[in-house]
Backbone bond lengths (Angstrom), bond angles and torsions (degrees), N, CA, C in turn:
res aa  C-N    CA-C-N  psi(-1)  N-CA   C-N-CA  omega(-1)  CA-C   N-CA-C  phi
1 M - - - 1.434 - - 1.503 109.19 -
2 P 1.308 117.15 146.43 1.485 119.59 -177.98 1.561 109.03 -63.42
3 S 1.386 113.46 146.51 1.420 117.67 172.38 1.518 111.96 -63.38
4 P 1.346 117.61 150.39 1.443 123.03 -171.28 1.461 115.37 -55.09
5 F 1.359 119.43 -41.51 1.415 121.74 -175.38 1.610 111.19 -70.73
6 C 1.367 112.37 -44.84 1.508 112.80 173.83 1.432 115.90 -56.62
7 A 1.393 114.04 -39.02 1.408 119.97 179.68 1.608 110.35 -62.19
8 Q 1.387 112.01 -39.20 1.435 118.12 -179.53 1.474 114.64 -60.88
9 V 1.390 114.24 -35.69 1.506 118.34 180.00 1.465 111.97 -90.06
10 E 1.330 117.45 12.32 1.487 125.39 169.52 1.493 114.05 57.19
11 T 1.370 114.50 51.04 1.370 119.69 -179.87 1.645 106.29 -70.47
12 Q 1.281 114.59 146.78 1.445 122.23 178.97 1.544 109.33 -101.19
13 I 1.268 117.78 3.95 1.436 121.32 -179.89 1.492 112.33 -95.97
14 P 1.420 117.91 122.59 1.447 117.66 179.25 1.460 115.40 -57.43
15 I 1.318 117.81 130.84 1.498 123.55 177.52 1.493 113.10 -126.54
16 A 1.310 113.54 130.32 1.482 118.53 175.83 1.566 112.58 -114.01
17 S 1.286 117.62 121.88 1.513 118.74 -177.14 1.541 108.12 -97.93
18 G 1.362 112.32 142.01 1.454 122.12 178.07 1.504 112.96 -140.32
19 T 1.322 117.03 156.89 1.456 120.33 177.39 1.580 108.11 -99.29
20 Y 1.321 115.22 120.65 1.470 118.79 -174.61 1.532 110.32 -99.02
21 V 1.342 119.38 -17.90 1.457 121.78 175.25 1.541 106.12 -138.11
22 Y 1.314 111.00 129.67 1.558 120.32 172.51 1.525 103.98 -110.42
23 S 1.382 114.35 131.72 1.455 117.48 174.73 1.587 108.19 -152.96
24 D 1.292 114.04 166.02 1.438 120.04 -179.43 1.553 112.41 -65.26
25 T 1.270 114.15 -27.20 1.520 117.94 -177.48 1.514 114.68 -97.92
26 E 1.337 117.09 -32.23 1.439 119.49 -174.73 1.455 113.86 -166.27
27 N 1.399 117.64 125.94 1.400 118.95 174.25 1.481 111.40 -93.23
28 L 1.326 119.49 135.58 1.467 123.81 -174.88 1.485 110.01 -107.06
29 K 1.300 115.09 132.78 1.518 121.12 -174.44 1.576 110.66 -118.07
30 L 1.327 113.88 163.09 1.418 119.46 173.90 1.509 106.87 -139.07
31 D 1.326 117.01 158.14 1.487 128.30 178.54 1.535 104.46 -113.31
32 L 1.322 115.60 119.12 1.538 117.92 -176.08 1.529 107.49 -113.38
33 R 1.410 109.86 130.46 1.457 118.62 174.31 1.497 107.41 -113.42
34 L 1.361 115.53 121.95 1.486 121.70 175.45 1.536 105.78 -115.22
35 P 1.353 119.20 113.38 1.464 123.04 -174.38 1.511 106.41 -66.44
36 E 1.396 114.11 148.87 1.432 121.05 173.92 1.524 112.91 -65.90
37 H 1.294 117.15 -31.47 1.472 119.27 -180.00 1.571 105.79 -128.05
38 P 1.333 118.88 80.75 1.481 124.38 -178.72 1.538 109.94 -64.02
39 Q 1.331 115.00 145.42 1.468 119.26 169.64 1.511 106.90 -71.83
40 T 1.322 114.89 129.33 1.475 121.00 -179.22 1.488 112.90 -60.89
41 G 1.300 123.34 126.48 1.410 121.73 175.07 1.525 112.89 87.94
42 A 1.277 121.18 -14.90 1.516 125.71 -172.73 1.562 108.68 -73.36
43 P 1.278 119.33 144.60 1.397 121.38 175.02 1.530 112.20 -78.23
44 G 1.300 114.80 164.72 1.485 121.03 170.24 1.496 106.83 -92.38
45 V 1.314 114.97 168.72 1.431 125.01 -174.98 1.527 108.42 -124.54
46 I 1.328 118.00 119.61 1.479 122.10 171.03 1.516 106.27 -98.26
47 F 1.369 113.50 121.06 1.492 115.49 -171.74 1.524 110.75 -112.08
48 V 1.304 117.63 134.33 1.405 127.33 -179.01 1.564 110.80 -112.08
49 H 1.243 117.95 111.50 1.541 120.44 -179.32 1.517 113.48 -65.29
50 G 1.311 113.29 163.95 1.506 119.78 178.16 1.522 113.03 -95.93
51 G 1.287 117.22 -171.98 1.398 121.96 178.24 1.599 114.15 129.56
52 G 1.318 115.99 25.89 1.400 121.40 171.03 1.508 112.71 65.51
53 F 1.292 122.43 21.06 1.557 127.57 -175.87 1.511 107.16 61.48
54 Q 1.401 117.45 22.95 1.449 116.96 -177.93 1.544 111.10 -123.79
55 M 1.381 113.10 -23.79 1.520 118.22 -171.37 1.600 106.95 -154.56
56 G 1.298 112.93 -172.77 1.461 120.40 175.15 1.529 110.06 106.48
57 R 1.357 112.52 166.11 1.500 115.50 -176.93 1.538 105.10 -142.26
58 R 1.306 111.06 147.35 1.486 119.17 175.31 1.516 114.07 -67.82
59 D 1.391 114.41 -20.74 1.424 120.77 -175.15 1.536 111.51 -115.16
60 S 1.361 121.23 32.13 1.398 121.93 177.12 1.556 111.24 -69.52
61 E 1.316 115.26 159.82 1.441 116.41 -174.17 1.462 111.95 -59.20
62 T 1.351 121.53 -39.40 1.469 126.01 -178.75 1.571 109.25 -61.62
63 V 1.377 115.61 -51.01 1.445 121.75 176.50 1.517 113.71 -55.98
64 C 1.334 113.29 -46.60 1.436 115.93 -179.77 1.543 112.40 -63.41
65 S 1.268 116.30 -47.14 1.502 120.37 179.20 1.536 110.64 -56.89
66 F 1.305 118.17 -45.21 1.415 119.46 -179.89 1.531 118.89 -67.52
67 L 1.343 110.39 -37.47 1.482 114.16 178.56 1.519 111.77 -80.69
68 D 1.335 118.16 -29.88 1.462 120.29 172.87 1.547 110.60 -60.72
69 D 1.347 113.26 -41.57 1.541 119.10 -177.09 1.529 104.80 -66.68
70 L 1.354 123.80 -41.42 1.404 121.93 176.65 1.561 112.32 -64.80
71 S 1.242 117.02 -32.69 1.494 118.55 179.63 1.451 111.84 -69.81
72 R 1.383 116.10 -39.12 1.527 118.43 174.33 1.439 111.97 -61.94
73 A 1.393 118.03 -26.59 1.451 119.45 176.48 1.518 114.73 -86.39
74 G 1.376 117.90 0.98 1.457 122.25 178.46 1.455 112.97 96.74
75 I 1.323 124.49 15.16 1.476 127.10 176.93 1.410 112.12 -102.86
76 A 1.398 118.98 120.60 1.466 121.22 178.28 1.545 108.00 -79.68
77 S 1.314 112.89 158.74 1.512 118.77 -174.95 1.533 109.16 -150.15
78 A 1.343 115.22 161.09 1.414 121.60 169.82 1.550 103.09 -143.33
79 S 1.387 114.85 122.91 1.429 121.89 174.50 1.496 110.61 -100.58
80 I 1.317 117.60 127.44 1.509 121.13 -167.67 1.506 110.72 -111.71
81 S 1.285 114.17 149.15 1.514 124.63 160.57 1.503 104.23 -87.68
82 Y 1.378 116.67 155.49 1.404 121.64 176.59 1.517 113.06 -149.86
83 R 1.244 124.73 173.77 1.447 123.82 -177.65 1.466 111.48 -73.53
84 L 1.320 118.62 122.00 1.544 127.04 -177.96 1.479 105.71 -92.22
85 T 1.370 115.89 75.84 1.483 118.08 -170.54 1.544 112.76 -74.29
86 R 1.328 118.94 -6.78 1.442 120.47 -178.96 1.597 111.91 -109.02
87 K 1.286 109.58 11.11 1.557 115.39 177.65 1.472 109.20 -59.57
88 D 1.389 114.77 126.03 1.497 124.17 179.42 1.551 110.97 69.53
89 K 1.345 116.50 15.53 1.492 118.76 -174.56 1.515 108.52 -124.62
90 G 1.370 118.59 -24.38 1.398 119.87 -179.73 1.584 114.72 91.87
91 F 1.297 116.08 167.95 1.444 122.77 170.88 1.447 116.05 -149.53
92 G 1.369 112.08 38.97 1.494 120.38 -176.52 1.526 114.70 -99.38
93 C 1.336 113.95 -155.27 1.417 117.51 -173.58 1.521 117.18 -76.62
94 D 1.386 111.51 -10.48 1.417 116.56 176.80 1.566 114.21 -93.98
95 V 1.363 111.59 4.80 1.510 116.22 177.80 1.542 104.77 -105.39
96 A 1.334 110.97 129.23 1.519 123.40 -179.61 1.524 112.80 -54.49
97 V 1.348 117.52 137.76 1.460 122.40 -179.33 1.584 108.21 -51.51
98 E 1.293 115.69 -43.93 1.490 116.52 -178.59 1.552 112.50 -60.87
99 E 1.306 118.91 -31.97 1.443 121.14 176.13 1.533 112.89 -72.90
100 K 1.289 112.61 -35.14 1.509 118.09 173.23 1.597 110.82 -61.97
101 Q 1.293 112.19 -48.97 1.481 117.94 -178.05 1.560 111.50 -63.69
102 A 1.361 114.85 -34.66 1.481 119.89 175.55 1.474 110.92 -61.86
103 A 1.355 116.93 -41.30 1.446 121.21 -177.99 1.505 111.12 -63.74
104 V 1.371 116.44 -44.18 1.441 120.35 179.02 1.504 110.05 -62.57
105 Q 1.359 116.25 -45.19 1.476 117.24 178.74 1.461 117.18 -62.17
106 S 1.310 116.30 -37.65 1.500 123.24 177.27 1.537 109.00 -60.74
107 A 1.330 117.42 -49.33 1.435 120.92 179.55 1.520 109.45 -67.10
108 G 1.347 118.99 -34.70 1.441 118.62 -177.44 1.540 109.86 -69.74
109 E 1.292 118.98 -35.16 1.484 125.11 171.85 1.493 112.74 -59.23
110 D 1.281 120.06 -40.79 1.409 125.02 177.29 1.642 108.35 -68.20
111 L 1.304 116.97 -37.63 1.425 118.82 177.79 1.550 109.05 -64.76
112 M 1.337 116.22 -41.09 1.459 117.59 -178.94 1.553 110.60 -67.48
113 Q 1.311 116.62 -33.48 1.484 121.79 173.97 1.516 108.37 -61.59
114 A 1.337 116.71 -44.95 1.443 118.05 -178.79 1.545 112.61 -59.19
115 L 1.419 114.90 -41.64 1.384 124.69 177.77 1.587 109.03 -58.21
116 N 1.278 113.53 -48.28 1.494 118.27 178.78 1.497 111.67 -56.96
117 W 1.356 114.61 -48.78 1.436 120.06 -177.92 1.562 110.48 -60.48
118 L 1.328 118.55 -43.71 1.465 122.80 178.61 1.496 111.74 -59.89
119 E 1.311 116.14 -47.90 1.416 122.57 -179.39 1.507 112.43 -60.00
120 L 1.276 117.56 -30.85 1.433 123.94 -176.79 1.633 112.67 -88.77
121 H 1.279 114.23 -38.34 1.425 118.31 -175.58 1.523 118.88 -108.79
122 C 1.339 117.77 -16.91 1.414 118.34 -177.22 1.592 108.92 -100.04
123 L 1.321 113.58 75.35 1.427 121.40 -169.40 1.556 110.27 -76.81
124 I 1.282 119.17 -20.39 1.504 119.88 179.72 1.475 108.93 -101.10
125 G 1.308 121.14 6.27 1.502 124.37 -178.41 1.566 110.40 -90.25
126 P 1.222 116.49 -167.14 1.482 123.79 -178.83 1.480 113.11 -67.89
127 D 1.283 119.37 157.07 1.479 121.98 -179.42 1.516 112.13 -84.75
128 T 1.329 118.28 -22.48 1.486 124.30 -178.01 1.513 110.85 -133.80
129 W 1.331 113.74 158.87 1.471 118.76 -170.65 1.584 109.15 -133.10
130 V 1.313 114.36 149.66 1.453 122.71 168.26 1.476 111.91 -112.25
131 A 1.337 117.17 134.74 1.449 121.70 177.36 1.480 107.33 -86.01
132 A 1.393 116.47 122.27 1.436 123.86 177.79 1.453 116.18 -127.46
133 G 1.344 121.45 146.03 1.437 121.81 174.77 1.529 110.79 -167.17
134 S 1.390 111.77 169.31 1.409 119.84 175.86 1.525 114.05 -120.22
135 S 1.295 119.52 137.61 1.504 123.48 -179.67 1.498 109.51 56.86
136 A 1.440 113.71 -116.28 1.430 114.71 -177.28 1.544 111.63 -64.81
137 G 1.379 116.50 -31.12 1.417 120.34 174.16 1.575 112.30 -64.89
138 A 1.313 116.66 -31.22 1.555 120.97 178.10 1.550 105.60 -69.20
139 E 1.340 115.46 -43.82 1.506 119.83 -179.20 1.553 108.69 -57.14
140 T 1.375 114.53 -39.06 1.415 120.95 -178.72 1.541 110.29 -66.88
141 T 1.367 116.37 -49.82 1.433 119.59 -177.54 1.529 111.37 -63.03
142 L 1.403 118.30 -37.38 1.403 119.99 -178.70 1.568 107.75 -66.45
143 W 1.291 118.15 -38.47 1.519 118.44 177.05 1.462 109.46 -67.15
144 A 1.234 120.81 -44.48 1.448 119.88 179.53 1.531 116.06 -64.31
145 G 1.366 113.24 -34.79 1.438 119.32 -174.47 1.490 111.24 -90.19
146 Y 1.301 123.13 -18.81 1.493 121.69 -175.90 1.508 115.00 -128.86
147 V 1.385 113.69 -6.09 1.516 116.04 176.57 1.487 109.30 -120.94
148 A 1.256 120.11 -50.23 1.455 121.55 -171.62 1.537 112.10 -79.20
149 H 1.391 115.56 -62.35 1.458 116.17 -172.01 1.525 108.86 -143.18
150 P 1.326 118.63 68.49 1.441 120.76 177.75 1.520 116.83 -56.37
151 D 1.334 113.63 -27.09 1.469 117.34 -178.16 1.535 114.23 -74.74
152 R 1.415 115.85 -12.82 1.461 119.69 -178.08 1.543 116.50 -88.36
153 W 1.359 115.15 -5.40 1.452 120.99 -173.68 1.514 108.32 -122.71
154 V 1.300 115.90 150.04 1.516 123.42 176.77 1.471 108.10 -101.33
155 G 1.320 119.14 -5.15 1.503 119.67 178.62 1.544 108.36 -178.45
156 V 1.308 113.39 159.47 1.543 119.65 172.39 1.526 108.25 -131.14
157 L 1.326 111.95 136.12 1.453 119.32 -179.01 1.557 105.29 -116.86
158 S 1.306 117.59 118.87 1.512 122.44 -175.43 1.525 107.41 -122.69
159 L 1.389 109.03 120.98 1.498 116.09 173.13 1.527 106.89 -109.32
160 S 1.291 112.98 99.50 1.458 121.32 176.22 1.556 111.05 68.09
161 G 1.352 114.81 50.71 1.428 117.39 179.15 1.476 113.27 -121.94
162 A 1.310 117.30 177.22 1.490 118.62 -174.39 1.579 107.18 -156.44
163 L 1.310 113.86 164.62 1.476 121.91 173.47 1.434 112.52 -126.82
164 D 1.359 118.55 159.03 1.487 123.68 171.53 1.554 107.28 -50.43
165 S 1.311 109.00 135.97 1.549 113.60 -176.19 1.567 113.66 -68.88
166 R 1.380 115.13 -9.69 1.442 117.70 178.13 1.581 112.07 -86.07
167 T 1.319 115.13 -6.61 1.504 121.00 -179.57 1.496 108.52 -55.87
168 K 1.351 112.97 138.85 1.525 120.50 175.17 1.525 108.17 -113.50
169 V 1.261 119.15 152.80 1.439 126.52 176.77 1.508 110.36 -74.99
170 A 1.282 117.31 118.45 1.445 121.23 179.21 1.566 108.99 -83.56
171 D 1.332 112.84 153.13 1.459 118.22 -178.98 1.495 114.53 -54.77
172 D 1.353 116.38 -31.17 1.445 118.77 -173.05 1.616 110.62 -109.07
173 S 1.330 114.29 30.38 1.438 120.91 -179.20 1.523 111.85 -64.11
174 P 1.318 121.87 134.88 1.450 126.61 -176.27 1.541 107.36 -82.81
175 P 1.375 120.06 163.69 1.445 125.63 177.68 1.574 106.99 -65.35
176 L 1.311 111.79 158.70 1.441 123.18 -175.11 1.593 110.92 -124.44
177 F 1.315 113.51 136.40 1.505 117.94 161.34 1.512 106.77 -118.50
178 A 1.393 119.68 118.36 1.418 125.25 -178.61 1.547 109.98 -116.71
179 A 1.339 115.98 123.47 1.414 120.03 168.96 1.475 108.76 -114.23
180 H 1.333 116.98 136.06 1.491 119.45 -173.19 1.546 110.29 -157.96
181 G 1.315 114.98 145.04 1.444 118.79 169.10 1.527 109.73 -79.19
182 V 1.315 115.56 129.75 1.463 121.76 -174.07 1.576 109.92 -60.81
183 C 1.296 118.38 -36.22 1.450 122.88 -176.72 1.532 111.70 -98.34
184 D 1.317 120.89 25.32 1.405 123.49 179.42 1.557 113.00 -60.78
185 A 1.310 117.36 117.06 1.564 117.00 -176.83 1.477 106.53 -100.40
186 V 1.342 121.90 -1.12 1.406 120.35 177.10 1.574 115.11 -93.70
187 V 1.307 112.72 -55.34 1.457 120.91 169.93 1.538 108.21 -118.63
188 P 1.312 119.19 105.40 1.414 121.13 -174.44 1.471 114.44 -55.07
189 A 1.369 115.65 145.85 1.480 120.99 173.52 1.483 112.18 -77.80
190 R 1.372 119.10 -27.24 1.483 118.18 174.20 1.493 110.50 -119.81
191 H 1.321 117.29 -138.54 1.469 123.30 -177.18 1.479 108.90 -87.84
192 D 1.355 118.87 107.04 1.497 118.67 179.98 1.601 104.10 -164.24
193 V 1.293 115.39 -175.79 1.461 127.52 -176.59 1.482 110.56 -90.51
194 H 1.344 116.57 137.48 1.504 120.95 176.06 1.474 110.02 -55.38
195 R 1.319 116.53 135.19 1.472 124.70 174.23 1.559 112.35 57.01
196 D 1.307 116.82 14.51 1.465 119.64 -177.80 1.496 110.33 58.18
197 C 1.368 115.83 35.62 1.480 120.83 -176.84 1.556 108.41 -64.63
198 P 1.385 115.46 148.30 1.474 116.70 171.98 1.469 111.53 -60.17
199 L 1.319 117.35 140.32 1.463 120.58 -168.48 1.522 109.53 -68.59
200 D 1.350 121.51 -16.10 1.424 121.23 173.38 1.443 114.45 -89.96
201 S 1.316 119.19 0.89 1.520 120.89 179.61 1.480 107.95 -83.46
202 K 1.348 115.77 154.66 1.421 123.36 -179.06 1.527 115.66 -71.01
203 G 1.348 114.74 -13.36 1.466 120.49 173.42 1.456 116.81 -99.37
204 A 1.279 118.25 15.93 1.466 123.48 -175.02 1.610 108.29 -81.55
205 W 1.365 112.49 78.91 1.393 122.51 -178.49 1.531 113.67 -82.03
206 D 1.266 119.67 116.56 1.455 121.07 -179.20 1.511 110.18 -80.14
207 L 1.328 117.65 123.19 1.498 121.54 -171.83 1.492 113.07 -128.46
208 L 1.282 111.03 156.05 1.484 120.55 167.13 1.515 105.34 -110.68
209 G 1.395 117.10 113.29 1.428 124.79 177.66 1.523 109.87 -72.36
210 G 1.329 112.31 169.62 1.427 117.35 -178.20 1.501 120.90 -50.57
211 L 1.412 115.69 -36.74 1.454 121.95 -179.83 1.541 109.81 -71.95
212 A 1.361 118.25 -38.80 1.396 124.39 176.68 1.498 111.76 -67.56
213 W 1.343 116.01 -40.79 1.516 117.86 177.08 1.442 113.39 -63.00
214 A 1.372 115.45 -39.06 1.461 119.90 175.81 1.538 113.03 -56.77
215 D 1.273 114.66 -39.27 1.505 118.10 176.02 1.443 114.36 -64.06
216 S 1.402 115.70 -39.38 1.474 122.09 179.07 1.519 109.40 -64.90
217 L 1.302 116.18 -42.22 1.513 118.78 179.80 1.462 112.40 -65.82
218 R 1.386 115.96 -43.52 1.501 115.70 178.76 1.530 112.82 -63.61
219 A 1.218 115.35 -37.14 1.551 120.78 177.39 1.537 109.16 -57.28
220 S 1.348 115.88 -29.30 1.473 119.57 -178.58 1.487 113.74 -99.37
221 G 1.393 117.68 8.26 1.394 123.11 177.33 1.575 118.20 87.45
222 V 1.443 110.57 11.25 1.503 113.05 179.89 1.485 109.61 -100.22
223 Q 1.341 114.17 138.00 1.404 120.53 177.54 1.532 117.13 -58.55
224 A 1.330 119.61 133.61 1.454 121.71 176.38 1.550 107.49 -147.59
225 T 1.330 109.76 134.26 1.500 117.61 174.66 1.560 108.16 -119.85
226 T 1.368 112.82 139.41 1.422 118.70 179.05 1.492 112.13 -124.44
227 W 1.354 114.07 154.11 1.514 122.20 169.46 1.489 102.63 -138.24
228 K 1.290 116.25 127.47 1.439 125.20 179.36 1.540 114.29 -121.34
229 K 1.271 116.56 141.54 1.483 120.07 174.53 1.509 106.65 -103.21
230 C 1.298 114.09 113.95 1.446 124.94 178.60 1.509 107.31 -59.99
231 Q 1.369 118.68 128.98 1.494 125.47 179.78 1.550 109.96 68.24
232 G 1.358 119.83 4.32 1.481 121.13 -179.16 1.491 110.70 -78.78
233 G 1.326 116.01 146.64 1.453 125.29 174.04 1.513 112.93 -101.34
234 H 1.310 114.66 -149.72 1.495 120.43 -174.45 1.531 112.44 -75.62
235 E 1.345 114.73 -16.29 1.396 118.48 178.02 1.555 113.99 -58.63
236 V 1.318 114.25 -18.35 1.517 120.30 179.25 1.479 111.58 -59.06
237 C 1.313 115.94 -24.97 1.512 118.59 -179.24 1.501 109.61 -60.74
238 N 1.364 120.52 -28.01 1.449 121.35 173.00 1.519 113.95 -105.10
239 T 1.316 120.02 -40.55 1.399 122.62 -175.20 1.601 112.82 -66.30
240 A 1.299 115.79 -27.13 1.482 117.28 175.06 1.535 113.16 -64.74
241 M 1.356 115.48 -35.04 1.480 120.07 177.11 1.540 112.70 -64.95
242 M 1.376 116.48 -22.75 1.457 119.79 -179.58 1.509 111.93 -100.76
243 N 1.268 116.65 0.28 1.481 121.37 -178.16 1.576 111.47 -85.46
244 S 1.226 119.50 117.33 1.524 119.57 -176.16 1.549 113.09 -64.80
245 D 1.319 113.73 -28.48 1.530 114.74 176.83 1.541 111.58 -69.01
246 V 1.340 112.03 -40.48 1.557 119.56 -177.79 1.544 105.54 -67.12
247 R 1.376 115.79 -47.59 1.390 119.29 179.72 1.521 116.43 -57.92
248 E 1.282 114.77 -34.54 1.457 119.52 176.19 1.463 110.14 -71.48
249 K 1.263 122.72 -38.38 1.424 126.35 179.07 1.488 112.67 -70.49
250 I 1.324 119.09 -39.85 1.476 120.67 174.42 1.493 109.40 -66.11
251 L 1.270 123.56 -38.36 1.453 123.25 175.92 1.510 110.85 -62.70
252 M 1.301 116.61 -44.62 1.481 120.65 178.88 1.536 106.88 -56.61
253 W 1.345 112.56 -51.17 1.476 116.81 -176.97 1.559 112.97 -56.92
254 L 1.410 113.11 -43.02 1.430 114.06 -178.29 1.536 114.79 -67.41
255 T 1.253 117.49 -29.00 1.469 122.67 -177.10 1.577 109.24 -86.53
256 Q 1.337 118.21 -13.51 1.450 118.39 -179.04 1.537 109.42 -120.13
257 L 1.338 120.26 26.74 1.480 119.04 176.09 1.521 109.42 -62.63
258 G 1.359 111.88 141.49 1.461 117.01 -176.08 1.548 116.86 94.16
259 S 1.396 110.16 -4.36 1.530 114.78 -176.65 1.526 108.42 -76.15
260 N 1.358 116.80 -16.84 1.433 122.20 -179.36 1.559 114.68 63.72
261 Q 1.327 111.92 29.44 1.481 116.77 176.25 1.575 111.36 -104.24
262 N 1.282 113.13 133.34 1.439 120.34 177.62 1.518 110.18 -93.01
263 Q 1.302 123.09 133.78 1.438 125.26 176.01 1.493 109.90 -132.12
264 D 1.359 115.97 145.87 1.414 126.02 177.70 1.537 109.83 -129.28
265 W 1.334 118.09 117.55 1.404 122.94 -176.86 1.522 109.46 -124.86
266 S 1.365 114.62 158.36 1.467 118.85 170.80 1.502 109.69 -147.88
267 D 1.253 119.82 170.64 1.432 124.53 -176.13 1.558 108.14 -83.19
268 S 1.329 120.73 -5.04 1.459 118.97 -171.76 1.528 111.97 -67.58
269 H 1.343 119.99 -23.70 1.454 122.51 175.40 1.529 106.43 -142.95
270 P 1.397 118.94 74.58 1.416 119.85 -174.17 1.537 114.22 -51.06
271 G 1.276 117.52 137.12 1.442 121.45 172.36 1.550 116.91 73.08
272 K 1.348 115.71 4.03 1.419 117.99 -178.26 1.461 114.86 -118.65
273 G 1.338 116.24 24.75 1.485 121.72 173.22 1.521 111.40 92.80
274 P 1.355 114.88 -176.30 1.430 121.88 -168.38 1.604 106.94 -69.95
275 H 1.322 117.02 139.12 1.353 126.54 173.88 1.561 110.73 -148.67
276 P 1.348 116.54 138.52 1.496 117.28 175.76 1.511 110.50 -75.12
277 C 1.296 117.47 158.93 1.470 123.69 176.94 1.605 103.80 -68.04
278 P 1.301 115.19 136.66 1.481 121.16 -177.06 1.521 117.04 -70.98
279 S 1.320 117.81 -23.32 1.438 118.56 -175.71 1.572 109.09 -150.18
280 P 1.333 117.64 156.79 1.432 119.96 176.33 1.570 113.35 -71.45
281 C 1.322 115.87 172.86 1.465 120.06 175.59 1.586 112.31 -64.59
282 H 1.231 114.12 148.86 1.490 118.53 176.69 1.547 110.69 -103.33
């Protein structure tokens, strides 16, 4: 049955919900969309919502709208719930880097469990999957796709995500699509500290944002596509999903994986090809 919120917003896309993890403390569910007319050979998308590992829903209006749109274009998806290990604990500058890393890893392990479940039970679905997410969900997908099991994914979609700056590009790293606000002060777009924390604070996590990680991948011969919002902040983790231009470019990327083409886009001239941002952040 459809999840309650997606039903509330009157989605016309068929949704099947399933439990991919049973445990004494928490059962984890996913919402599966299998399009009536799938694009031949296209991967599916496993989506991880944001919320600072403290909150968020797999069936939020934004997530439902984004994945419904992909389904209409023939792309299967599964939106997952995962353990919110920082609920009522925070994820700011007063939280030790090790605790932040543990939250990412915990969510990443749940994402891998979801992939295992889909490969075992979704027999009429796609043969391959892309790890996708926004904000905390993007940090989760980047960890799963480039640290834990790069060989299990055919691509990673990051909406305002980042990786630990010590991460190295593995030989089997999959292609990346990274969308980010250039002026994001929560999760940096390039190489910077999480939340702009003071360097002497215990939460000063040194990160490579999506745009910086794209550069690292390209330097190692791995395809990476970027879309950046000039002057944009962390809100891009949600607004990018509602942006028709970004949706079009994500769909194009999904259907052309393996083409080994790097693209750089920005919102400065929507729909007219790659353009740099005209000015720095204020």
